[in-house]
N, C-alpha and C positions, 0 to 999 in steps of 0.2 A: 435574827428575828424569827420570832415563834408564829408562823403562818398556818394554820391548821384549816382543814375543810370547813369546820364549823364558822370561823371567822369570815372565811370569804363568803359565805352565805348568810351570814348575820342581815336581818334588816338595819337599815342606816341608824334608828333611834336607839337599838340595843348594842351597836357596835359604838356609837357615840357614848354611852354609858361606861363601857369597857375601857374606852380611849381615856374617860374623864378619869378615873381611878388606875387605869394602865397596869393593871394585875398580871397582865399575859406576857409581859416583857416585849411589847412591840415597839419596834424602832421606825418603822413607817409603814406605810398604808398600801403600798404597792398592792395590787390583787386582791385588796378587799373589797367589801360590798358590790361585788360583781353586777353590772349592769344598772348601777346607780352615778349619777354626776359626783365628781368631787371637783372643790374649788381651792384655788389658790386665793391667799387673803392678804390684802395690803391694808394699812389703817396710817391715816395721816390727818393733817390740820385740817380743819373745815374749810380753810381760807384758799388751800390747794386743791380742794375737791373738783371745782367745775374745770379747771384745767386738766386735771387728771383724767376724769371722764371723756373730756375730747380727745385726750391722748389715747384713751382705749379704743375709742371709735375711728379714731385714724389708723390705729394698727390692730384691727379687729382679728386678725389672723391669730398672732400670739396672747391677745387680750380679750377675749369674748367675755364682754360685761353680763355678769349673771343677777347682779342685784349691788345697788347701790344704798347703803343707810342713809338717815338723816343724823346730825350730829348727835351722839350720846344715845342713838338707838341701838339696841344690840340684839333685838330681836329680829328675824327675819322669815315672815310667814311663808313668802313664796318657796323659800329653801327648805326651811324644817320647823316645826311647830313647838319643839319643847327645847331649844337652846339659847344659849346665851355667849356672846363670844368670849366674855371674861369667865363665866362660871355657869355652873348648872344650878337650876333653882334647889332651894334646901329640901324640898318636898322630895325631891329627886334622888338627890345625893347630899347626904349627911354631910359629909366632910367636903362641902364646899371649895375651902380655902386651896385646896388640890386639883380642883376641878379645872377642865379647860376644853373648848371645842375642837382644838387642835392639839397633838401631841406635843409639840413644841412651837416656840413663838422666838423669832429674832429682834433683837431691838437695836436700832442705828440711831444715831445722835450725829448731827452734821454731817451724816454719810458715812461715818466710822461703825462699825459694828462694836456694839458694846455689850453684848452677852447675849446667851439662850435664858428662856423663860418657861416655866411650865405651866404658869399662870399670870394672868394681867391685871389681878385683883388689887396689886399694889399701886396701880397708875389709875384707878377710878376717878380722881380729879380731872387728870390730864385727859382721860377717855370721853369725857363731857364733851370737849370740844374737838374731838376726831370722829373723821367718818370714816367707815369700813367698807371697802369694795371686795367683792366675791367674783374671781374671774374663774372661765373655764378652765379644765386640767386634762391633760392627755391621759392620766391614769384612767379616766372615764370611759376611753374607747376602747381599752383592753379586751373586755369582753367581747366586744364586736369584733376583734381581731380573731381572739381564738374561737368565735363560733363561725367565723370564714376557713377556719381549718389553717389559721396561721398561726406559728409559734411566737410567744411572748418571751423572749430570751430574760428579762428582767425577771419574771415570774418564774421560769424556770430554773434560773440562778439563786434564786430567792434573795435579790439583792434590790436596791434601789436603781431606778433608771438612771441611766448616763445623760448628762445634761451640761452643755457647752456654751461658752460665749462667742459670738462669731464677731466677724465685720463686718456685718450687713447693718447698715444704719436704719432706725426707725425713723418714721415720720414725726419730726418734733411739734410739740404744741408748748409754746411759752417757756419756762423752764425745766419742762420735761423732755429729756432726749437721752437716748441711749442707743446701743446696739441691740440686734436680735440676739434672743437667747433660744436655744432649740434643745429638744430631747431626741435621745437617737435608739433606735431601736433596729437591731439586725433584722433582715427580711431575706428569705430565700429567694433568689431572683425570679425563680417561676410564679412566686406569689407576689411580686410586685405589684400587679395591676388589681387583684384581689384585696391587697392592703389598702389600696387607693379608693377602690369602691366601697370597703367597709367603713371608711373614715370620713369620706369626702362629704357627704351630708349632715355628720354631725358637727354642726357649726359652733354649737356652744362648747365644744371640746376640741376646738382649733382646728376641725376640718381636715382635708387632705395634706400630705407632705407637703413640703414645700423645696426639698433638695433629694434626690437619691444620687449616691454615689461618692466619689472622692470628697472627704470631708474639707480638704485645703481650698476647695473652691467657696467655702464659706469662712474661710480664715481659721478653720480648726487644725492646728497642726499636729497633735497627738491624741488619737482616740482613747489611748491608755490613761490619759490625764483628764478625766473632766472635771471642770468647775464646779458642779454640784451631783451628788449622788454617786455611784459606784460605776467603775469600770466594767463593761461587759464583754464576754468571750465571743467572739463570731465564728460559727461554724462554716466549714467549708461549703462555697456557693451563697454564702450570706452577703448581701449588699447593706452598707450602712443607710438607713432612711432616716431622715430629720424631719421633725414636726416642729412648728412654732411653741413657744412655752411660755406659761403665765409668768415665770420668773423674770420675764422682761419687765414685767410691772417694777419688781422689787428693782432691778438696775434702775430704772428711771427714777423712783422714789429717792434712792440713794443718791444719785447725780443731782436731783433738786435740792436735796437737804445740804449736798456739798456746795450747793451755789449760796444757800442760806449762810454758810459759814463764810465763804467768800466775801458777801456782803457785809456781814458783821465785823470783817477784820478793818473796813474801811470806817474812819473816824466819822463821817456823814450819815452813816447807815443807822437808821432806826429798825430792830428787827421787829417785823409786824407779822412774821410765819413762823411757827414752831419747826424747831429742827428734830424734833421728835418724830419716829417711822417705826410701826411695829408691822412685821411679817409673817407669815406661818415658816417653819422650816422646811429644809428642801425634803420631800417626800412625807411631810405630815399634813396633809390638805385638810381641809373641813369635808365631811361627807355629808351630802345633802339628801333631801328625802325623792327629789325628782329622778325618774329613769333617763337614760340617756335618750330612749326613742319616744319618749313621751310627749316633747315638744318639737325636736328638731329633725327628727327622721319623716321624710316622706315617703309616700307610698311609691312614686315613682323616680327613678334616679337616672341622671343623666349617664350613660356610659362612657368612661374615659379610658384613653390609651396610654400606654408607657411605652416609649421607644428609647434604645440605647444611640446616642448620638456621637459619643466618643469613647475610644477604648483608653485613651492615655491623655488626659486623666479620665479615669471612668465616670461618664455622667449619662444619666436618663432624663429624658425631658417628658412632658404630660402634655396631651391634647385631649378635647372632646372628640368623641366619636363623630359627632357631626361635622366638625372642621374637618377631621381626617378623611372623612368621604367626600368633602368637596374638593380637597387637594387631591385625593386619588382620581376624581372626575378630572381635573386639569390634567395629572399626567396622562389620563387616556386619551384625551382630546389632543395633545401634542404629539402621542405616540403613532400617529397615522403617517403613511409613509407615500405622499403624495409623487416622490421621485423615483419609488417603486427600488429603492437601493437594498433592501432586504432587513431595515434597522428593527424590524419585528423581533428578530434573534436576539438584539442587542438590551431590548428592554428588561429592567431589573424592577420589580414592584416595590414600591414605597420608596424610590432612592429621593423624588422630588420632597417628600413630605420629610425624611430625616435630614435633609440636605438644609432644608428651610426651618426646621427646629433648631438646628446647628446656627445657622445663621440669625436666628432670631435671639439668641445667646450670647451673641458676638458683639462686642463694641467696637471692633475695628475689623474693617475688610478691605481686602487688596482684590481688585477685578484685573483681569487681562484677556484682550482680544487682539486679533489680527491674523489673517490668514492670506498671503501674499501669493494667492495662486495664479495671477495673471501676470507671469513673470517678464512678459514682454511690453508690457504697459507700464506707464507713471502716472499715478501711484500703481502698485501691483495689487492692493486688498481689493478684495470682493467685501460686497456690502452686507452678507450675512455675518453678525457678530456685532458690531458697533451698536445697531439699536438695540439688540437685547442686553448689551452691557450697560447701555445708558438706562434702559428701563430697570434695571436690578438697582444701579447705583441712585435713581431718583427716590425708589421705595425705601433704600437705606438711610438716603439724607431724611425722608419724612420722618422715618424712626429714630431719627437723631442719633445716627451712629457715625463713626469715621469712617470715611471710604475714600479709597485713592485707586487711580487706574496706572498700570504699567504696561509699555509698550515697547517696541523696538525703537532704538534710537533714530534711526533713519526716518520712522514716521511720525516723531515728535510733533512737527510743525502741523503734519494732516490732523492729528488727534487733537492737537490745541484748537485747531478752527472747527472741528466737529463737535467738541465742548462748547467751543461759544455760540455755534449754532443752536446745540440743545438749550442752552440757557435764554438766547432769543426766542426760541419756539414755545417755551415754559415747561420743558421736560424736566429739566434740572432747576432747582431754585437760587444754585449758585455754581460756579464751576469747582469741578472735582481735581484735586490735585493731580498732574501728570507726572509718572516716574519713569526712568528708564533702568535697565539692568545690565552690566557687562561684567565679565569674568575676569576679575584681575589676579585673584589668588586661590588657592584651594578653599578658604573659609569665606570666599565672598556672598554667598548666599546666606551664610549663618549671619555674617555683619549686616547684611542688608534686611533680613527679616527680624533682627533682635537688637535690642539697645546693647551698644558696646560688644557685640558679637555673643552677648551671655544668653543661653536657651532657656534660662530661668525668667527672662524677662522680653519674651515676643512682643514685636510691635504690632502685630497682626494676630487677630483670632482666627480668621477664615481668610483662605484664599479661592478665588472664583476663576474659572478660564472657561471661557464662552468663544467657540469656533475660534479657537487659537491652536495655530499648527503645533503638532505635537511630534517628539523625536520618537522615530521608529527604533527596533532593535539593533539597526545595523548604525545608529547614530546619527542617520540622516533624517530630515524632513520632507515630506512626498505630499503632493496633491493627490487628487483622486486618479490622475493619470498616470502615476507612478513617476512623475516628473521631480527630480532633487530640486528642492527650494532654499537649501540649508543656508546657500549664501545671502539670503533677505530674511533671515530669522534669528534675532538673538536669543541666548540661552535662558529663557526664562522658565524652561522646564527646571532648572535646579532649584529655582524656589520650591517648587512641589516636590522634589526628592528630598531637599532639607528639611521641609515641614513635616517629612515623615518622622524624623528623627529629633523633632522638637515638642514636648509634651504642651499642649494647650493650642495648637494650630491645626485646623481642619480644612478640608481640602472639598472641593467640589468642581467637576468636569462637565461641561455641557457641550454635546456633539450630536451631528448627524450622519456621520458615515464612519467613524472609527479611527479616524487620522487625526483627531482633534485631542489637545493637551486634556489629560484626565481619563481619556477611554481605554487606557491601559488595564483599568478594572474588568473589561470585557474585551480584551483582546485575543482571546481563544475563540469566541463567537466571530468577531471581526475577521479573523484569518479564515474561518470555515465559511461564513455565509456573504461576506462582502466582496464585491469584484475588487480585484488586486490587493486584497486583505493581507494575503501571507507577506506583503512588501510594505503596505503602506501602513498598518495598524500600529497605533501608538502604543509605546512601551511603559510610558509614565501613568501609574495610577494616582486615582484621586480617592479620597475616602468614598465620596458619593458620585455615582455616574447618571446624568441626567439625560437621558437620550430622547431626541426630538426630530420632527420630520424635517423641520429647519431650526437650525439651531436659536436663529432669533426666537422663534415660538418656546422654547426652554427659558429664556429671559424673561418674556412676557409672563409666563407662567410661573417663576420664581416670585416676580413681583406681585403677582395675585395671590400666590400662596403667603406670603408675608403679612399681606394686607388681612388673609383670612385668620391668620394666628393673631394677629394684633386684635383682632375683633373677637376673639374667643376669651370668654370669661376665664375659662379653666386654665387656658394658657397663659394668659394675662397674671392671673394670681400666683402661680406657678413662677412666673419670671420675676415678680415684683417680691417674692417670698413672703407673700401674704401682708407686708406692711405697705402703709401709704395708700392710696386712691388709686382706683381703677384709670386707664389711659382712655376710656371709651371719648373724652370729650376733644381728643385728638384726631378723632375720626375722619374729620373734614379735611384735615391734612394729608391722611393718609388715601382717601378718595381721590384727590387733585392730583396725587404723585403717580396713580396707575396708568399704565399706557392707555391711549385713547387711537380710535380710527385717525383722528383728525392731527393728532401730533405726530403719529408714525408716519402719516402722508408726508408732511411738511419735511421731516427729517429726511425721508427717503428721497425726497425732491432737492434736499441741499446737498446729500451724497452723490447724487448726478451731477449737479453743478460743480462739486470738488472732483469729478473723475471717477469715484468709487464704483465699480462696475458689479453687476450681475455674476454669481458665482459661476454656473455652467456656461452660458451664453456669453459672457463678458460684453455684453450690451449694456447701454447706455440709458436706460428706459426704466419705467416705473415697474421693476420685477426685481424678486430676489430667489436666485438660485431657478433661474428661468422660468419662475412661477409668477403671473400678475398680481400687482398689490392688489387691485380692486378684484373682490368676490373670490380671493384665495387667503390671502395674508390680512386684508382687511376682515373677511367673515371669521378666521381664525380668532383675531383680537376680539372681535364682538361676543364670540362664544365664550371665550376665558373671563371677560367682563361680566358676563351674563351668570357663568357659575360661581364668580367670587362674590357678587353682590345679592344673589338671590337669598 
């Protein structure tokens, strides 16, 4: 490819003339006409046009529609004043028969690729009944990336951008259905947020990325083998970043054309739709006159944050600064220390946010709770833990995720009754599956967590422990008074230890004293600042440690944070990969799943009836950790709800 500074800076109409004659030996237009919009082109029969337009609107991330022609209309004044999709005017280009608005086209018949074309002049009759769609292209935002100081590797390496078919389904309309196609640009890790900011407002050129990190999470097996374009070399520290791609429209048109063929093979079928489809070739887009910032770039941009939520596989998530600020406020609220235990020394910033971002991406979540601190009573459990666990489970249900609870075998009947009460009260919309775990062999945890014990097929994406007795360094389990309660605790810690070795499973621990499962992440601070910490500190780490003055508060905060993320448009788009529609119509269900003073009051009364006692005092009263429900826990719930909903 010949890419000179002159070609990069030429105005669109001049570059279109050069492309028409192609005397510069150009093979693709990456990096050309910097700052101007480029367009993917799909041309199909007029009988398919309405459904294809609906398909574009339903999947506006990969298919931002710039222009739809009328049947047989080949001028597009809103995009250019001097061009014709088939050929240039004779007054402009003498040898018009070689002229074309795109470097190269591809022809498909019944879904099969049947040849590359330099011109569409031989199909003038068919084109009279066809409609051309012009769709935004990611080449258009490369200038914005460079202006932000972000290297564009495909331009640096003088090749076409890497483009891949994914396993992510688009929202189907009629016979138009396909998986998302994406472009990949390697971005230095330190520049991820800058890349998001530079592209997020350019809606007509695909907007912000839809994935950052391991390509396997999109179903892409090998970056060195793109489906379109050229493989790119990643520099040390580069992260694969993926944007939706307009070639998605080509995949949809091909599938629709194949559908026509399948129908044609049926004897009773009379073909009313043309099987012929034209598209641009990869890297050979149509260059338009409008600039990137002339329509779509607003003066005020909403700041967006990028957070790493997993190292194996490497995975980053995205959230608006406003939503992140709200979740940080939740973290601050629950970080108060009414029991004066010294938990301020255990707090780690943004653990709540990162844990909930990870949970938001999870499909299946396993929750565990249960701290049998009252070993002289039956049941020995305290009432800090179950309410928080159920608050999390309720929101996960509302978000349509699979959720289960694992607990001690001896406490199965108690937990079954608690879950039944939660359904009656209206906390849970349906019972949560209740599981137990016993160590029967060296690979019991692996078998429990993965299908047939295969670490490549985990049954759960995320494990949460909330106020769950955690194993200390000596293998025992201690309450805050250094009493060993190992005889009452099943080895559920092994699931968290095994999860550390299984790619794709992330863990969160919620605690208020340092002896809870998952608090191994802050064990040094526990040993130094918490009473009896040198003995009781949990030795088992979680990926994220959410520390709260009362563990139930941590559960309430997680439920509220998940609600905030679900109502964040930026996170919702990233979660959907920019295909389909916003989940905002489900907001009512999410609201009803939030904890409330009324529901938590009823649950605490039910726990009292079941003999579940307050943590410190062992009393059967309306209190948790010796703190009264009214005006302490009730007030915290109100504050968390206010922050989540304002």
